[in-house]
N, C-alpha and C positions, 0 to 999 in steps of 0.2 A: 486450435485458435485461442488466443488470449486477447484480452482487451476489455473495454467497457461493457460489451454486450455478451461476453462469454458466460457459459453456465456457472463457473465458480463465482463470478461476480454477482450473478442473480441469486445464487444460494446464499451469499453473504448478505444480500438485502433481506432475504427471508430470516436469517439468523438475527439480524438487527431488529426486525419487526417482532419476532417471537419474544425477545427479551427487552422490549421497549419500556416496560414498567420497572425494570430492575437494572439500573445504570451500571453498577459494578459487575454484575453477571454479563451484561451486554458487552462491556469493554473487554472483560476476560475472554469471552467467546470470540469476539472480534480479533483479539491478539493471537489466540491459539489458532484460529482459522487462517489468519494471514501468514503465520509462521509455517503452518502445514502447507498452505497453498504456495507460498513463495519458495520454500525449500524442497519439500517432498514432491508436490505435484509438478512444479516447474522443473525441478531437478530431474525427475523421472522422464518427463516429456522431452526436455532439451538434451538429456544425456544420450538420447538416440541420434542426435545430430552429429555429423562428422566434425571432428575438431573441437568438440565441446570440452571446456574445462570448468571446474566448479566456481571459479572466481567470476564467471560470466553471470552468475545469479545476482551479483551486485553491480554489474555494469550494463550488460545488454538486456538481461531479463530482470528488470528491477522491481518486480511485483512485491518483493520482500519489504520494500520501503513503505508499503501501505500501513505497516504496523506503527509507524511514527504518528499516525492520526489518533492513536489511543489516548494519550494525555489530553489532547484537545477535546475529545469526546467527554472526558471526565469533567472538564471545565464548563461544559454546556449546561445552562440552567433551564432549558426548555422554553425559553421566551425568545421571540424575534428581536434581533438587535436594532440599533438605531439607524442602520442603513448607510454604511460607508461604502457605497457602490464603487466610487472611483478608486478607492484603496484596493479593492479586490481585482479590479482590472489590471493593476500593476502587480499585486501580490501573486496572483496565480501564475503568470508566465515567469516571474522572477524566481519563485520557489521551484518551478520545473527546471529551469536552467541551473539553479544552484544544486539541486540533487543530481542533475546530469553531470555537472562538473565534479561533484563529490564522488560519484560512481567511477568516473574516469580516473580521478586521483587515487582511489582505492585500487583500481585495476593496474595502474602504473606502479603502485607501491607493492602489490602482491605478485607482479610478473617480472 
């Protein structure tokens, strides 16, 4: 099982907490963890499925895209923002659909 409450995501929370005082190390650990999780773990788990092809790691099993959060983590200054709440009600679904479209574009390009 993968998703927001799976054990790899909980471990990632622990990794982020352990390195909370050292931003560079935290982001490096986050990046390595998500690459291992997105390619190695998901590849191993999903390669057991009938009809699996490796390009599915970028289309159907999209956990690898979590690594795109690393640059945003480096920009965070530790302070709460001004609160553009309405912006994030639009941004979150928009970026999900954009990544979904990008993943299908890659899928069509690679197949």
